N, C-alpha and C positions, 0 to 999 in steps of 0.2 A: 629461702630454703636452707635448712640446716645441712651440716656435713653428712655425706654418705660415706660410711666407713666400711672397709673390708677387713674383717677380723682374721681372715685366713692368711692375709699377707702382712707380715710384720711392718714392712716399710713400703706401703703402696705408692705407686706412682700417682701423683696428684696433679690434676689440671684445674686451673681456675677458669670458671665460666666467665665470659665477657660480660661486664656489668655496665650497661648504658644508663639504667635507672633502677632504683630498688623497688622492693615490694613483691608480693605474691598475689596472683590473681587466678581465678578459675581458668585452668589451662586451655580450655577450648578456644579462647579468643586471644591468648598470648599477648596481652597488652604490655606487661613488664617482664623482663628476663629474671631468672632466679639468682639468688646470691649463695655464696658458699663454695665448698670444695667437694670434689667427687673423684674416686679412683679412675684413672685413665681407661682401664679395661671396661668399666661399667659405662663410661661415656661412649666408647666404641660400640658396645652392645646396644645401647639406646639408639645410636645413630643408624647402625646397619639393620637393626630390627625394624626401625621406622621406615627406612628407605625401601626395604623389601616389601613391607606392607603397603606403602604408598603405590608402588609399581603394580602390585597385584590388584589393588583396589581400582586403579586406573584401567586395568585390563579386564575388570569385572571377574577376577579370579581370587578374591580375598579369602574364599573358603579353602584355598590351597596353602594359606599361611601356616608355617610350622615353627615360627619363632616364638619369642616370649611375649605373650599377651600382656603380662604384668607391666611391661615397659610402654604400653600404649593405653593404659587405663586413664580416663579423664580424672583430673585432680591429683594424679600421682607425680611426685618429683621427677621420676624417670621420663614421663611423657614431656614434661616441661623442658628438661635437659635435652632430650632428643630433638625437640623442635628447634630450640634456640641454637644448639650446636650445629645442627644440619643447616640452619639458616646462615650461620657464619661460614660454614665450609663451602656452600654453593655460591657464595657472593663473588668468587674469584672470576667467574665467566658469565656473560649474559645468558648463554645457552643453558647452563646448568641452573641458573637462578630461575629462568622461566619454566624449565622442566619441573623443578621442585615446587614452585608456587602454584602451578596448575594443579598439582596433586594434593597439596595442602588444602587448597580451596575445596577440592572434591572430598577430602576427609572431613572437613567441617560440615559439608552438606550431608554426608553419610551420618555423622553424629547427630545433627539436628533432627534428622528423620527418626532417630531412635531414642530421643530424650523422654524421660519420665516428667510429669508435671512439676514435681519438686525440684528436679534438676534444672528445668527451664527457668523456674522462678529464681533459683539461685544464680543462674547465668545472667539474667537481667539485672539482679541486684549488684553483682560484682562488676558488670560492665558499667553500670551507673556510677558506682563508687569510684572505680579506678579512672573512668573517663574524666571525672571532675578534676583529678590531679594530673591529667595527661597534658604535657606542655612540649610541643615540638613546633619548630618554624613551619608555617604553612599548613598546620593541622587544625586550624580553627573550625573549618566547616565540618571536618570529620568528627571532631570532638563534640560539637553542638549536635550533630545528627545522632551520635551514639547516646548522648544524654536524653535527647527528645524521644528517641525510639524506646529506650529502656524505661523511662518514666511513663511513657504512654502505655506500654504493655504490662507494667506493674500495677496499673489501676485495677482494682478488684473486679469490676464488671468486665473489663476488656480481657483480663487474664482468664477469668472463668469461661469467657466465650471461646477463646482460641484453643482451649483444651477440651472443650465439650464436643459431643458427637454432632451437634448442630452446625459446627464450624466446617464449611466446605472449602474446597481448593479455589473456588472463585468468589468467595464471600467478599463483599465490598462494604461491610459495616465498619464502624469505628475508624474512619480515615484520619490521617494526620499528614503534616507536611515536613519535608526535608529540603535543604538547599540543593538545587539541581547539580551544582558542581561537586557535591560530595559523592555522587553516584553516577559518574559520566557514562559508565558502561550500560546502565539501565536506561539512561536517556538516549544513548546511541541506538539501542535496540528497541526503543519506543515501548518499553515495559511500564513507563510511568507517564501519567498525564501531567503536563506542565501548567502552572498557574502563577504568572508574575514572578518568575525566577525560582519557584518552588516545585518540587515533585510531589504529587499526591500519592500517598502510600495507603493501601487498604489493609485490613487485618489479615487477609489471606497471603499477603506478600512478606510476612515477617521473616521467613527463612531467606527469601531472595535478597531482601535489603540487608540482613545480617551478613550474608555471604559476600555481597558487594562491598560493604564497609570493611569487612575483614581483609579482603584483597587490597583495598585502598590503603588501609592502615599499614600493612606489611610492606607494600611497595613504597610508601612514603618513607618508612624507616630505612629502606634500602637506598633510596635516592639521597637521603641526608647523610647516612653513615657508611656508604659503600667504600670509600677510601680507607676509613678507619678499620672497617671489617677486613678488607683485603690485607692491610698492613699487619693486623693481628695474626692472621693465618700465616703470612710469609715470615714473620719474626719468630714463630714458635715451630720448631722442627716437628713436634708431635702433631700439631694441627696441620702442618704442611703435608705430611705423609697421609694423614687421614683424609685431607681434601683431595689428594691425588687419587686415592682409592674410590672416594665417592664420585668424583668427576669421571673416572674411568668407567665406572658402572653405569653412569648416566649417558655419557657420550663415548660410546665404544669406538675404538679405532676403525677407520674406514680404509686405511692403507694396508693392504695385505698382499703378500707374494703368493703366486700359485704354488711355489715349491718352498720348502723350508730353507732358511738361510743357513749356510755352513761356512766354516773358515775357508773353504776352497772356492765356493761360488759367490762369495760376498761382493766381489768387484762387479760382477755382472748384475747381481740383484740390486746393488746400490743405485743403478740407473733408474730403478723404479721407486726409490725412496723419495719422500717429500723434500723440498729444497733444504730445509734446516738440517735434516739428518744426512742427506747426501753431502752437504758441506762439511759436516763433522767427520764423515768417512774420509773425505779427501784430505782434510787437515791432519787426521791421524796417519794416513798413508805417507804424507809429506814430512811431518815433524815427529811422528812416532810417539806423540804424547798428546793428552787432552787435559784441560783443567778438570778439577774435581766434579763440578756440576755437569760439565759437558760429557764426561765419562759416565757419570751416573745415569743421565737421561738417554744417552746413546746405548748403553748396556740394556736398559729397560726396553728400549725400542726394538733392539735386536731380539731380545727374549720374546717379545710379543709377535715378532715376525716369524718365530719358529726356531730360532737358534737354540739348540739344546745346551746343557751345561758343559759337556765335554768340548763342544765346538767353541763355546764362549771362552773357556780357559785357554784353548789352543790359539784362538785368535788374539786375545790380549797378551798372551805369553810371547807370541811372535813379534808383536809391535813393541812391547815394552822391553824386549831383550835387545833391541836395536839402539844404537846411539841416538840420543835426541838432539834436535836442533832448536829447542825452545829457548828464547831469550828470557822468558819468565814463565811462571806457572809451574806445572808438575815436572820434576826432574828425577822422579823415582826410577829405579832399575828393577827389573823383574828378578834378576839374580840375587839382589840384596833384600828383596821384600816378597819373596815368592809366597810364603805362608799368609802374609797379610792380603796379598792380591787374591789368592784363591778363596780365602775366607770371605772377602768382600763380594766376590762374584757369587759364591754360594749363598750369601746373605740375600742378595738381590733375587735369587731364585727361590727364596723362602725356605732354605735348608739350614740356616744358622740363626743364632740369636732368638728373637721373638717369633721367627718363622712367619713373618708378615708377607702376604702376597702383594708385592709391589706391581704397579702397572705404569706404563709410560703415559705422560700427559699428551693430549692431542695438540695439533698445531695451533689451534686457537688459544689454548691455555698458555703455551709457550710465548705466543705473540703478545698476549695481554699482559703477562707478568714481566716480560723482559723487553717489551717495546719492539724488538726485532728478532726474527727467527735465527739470526746469525750471532747474536750477542753472546751465546754460550761458548763460542769458539775463542773468545778473548782470553 
């Protein structure tokens, strides 16, 4: 994919899309990621437009979508970028990954149901061409199945049949075989007849088999590259912040207070906090300082619990105006850095800088990324 340029911004913020392998393919099957550069704000729009549509589609409310449809058009670079970037961002927790993959599979099903004949023919051609060059450890059975499937349905007689009016939803003509371990979900649900280690696929099952192989292909990539994907997100602050927003929208916080948290009632409310945040509260009360990331996540947690801006400023002013007893870490004083502290708090509330709506990560995210919920207090 070529560079996406933003002429309205003289010096656009650029983010490089993770390149695992090269090449461009019909976006509906997403075999290879895109190459090139794209402005960060376009990447964000692609990601959050897609996430919104996926959730609406899952809830059968896609007609309520009011975003930019041009970012979801098949064969468009934006659709490709949206898929692969979102795949990268949700890789940080198992819950967000499963949430996303379920909806991506549903999107493929939705698209397959609305394909024109020429689009379907092109899809099979591209899957066949790209599958031949696909090389991943443990992917032999998936690769072979994609090649067999595409070559089978590209046969003129078979293709004419599946796009004809005579083709019914239970048609059993033109069968072919795939390795049973390429589609374990279909074997488990007994949607395939087995014959000596092979599953018998009839022509009416072409959508089902494509959907199953799509799911297996993406899950395989995740199993192989999960650590690399997570490291990529954690090493880039832009991806880290985007990932937090995505995961927050997927896994909404379940810990909420009945009343808003204020600078006056926080000690009582802290008893209801999850262990990691309650621990940070106690450390702050004892040492009157927190490390940068501990302060960052604790501030976001308090904001999500209902602490308004004025109370947040009052709370942090009170603590950081006191003498600290930290042996290491933050030693800043409110008196010497008041403007910086206030700007930082306002920034977290989306009132300064890029006015990003930050959200606190859930407990699972903190645990996965830092191994212990208490590591932030170091």
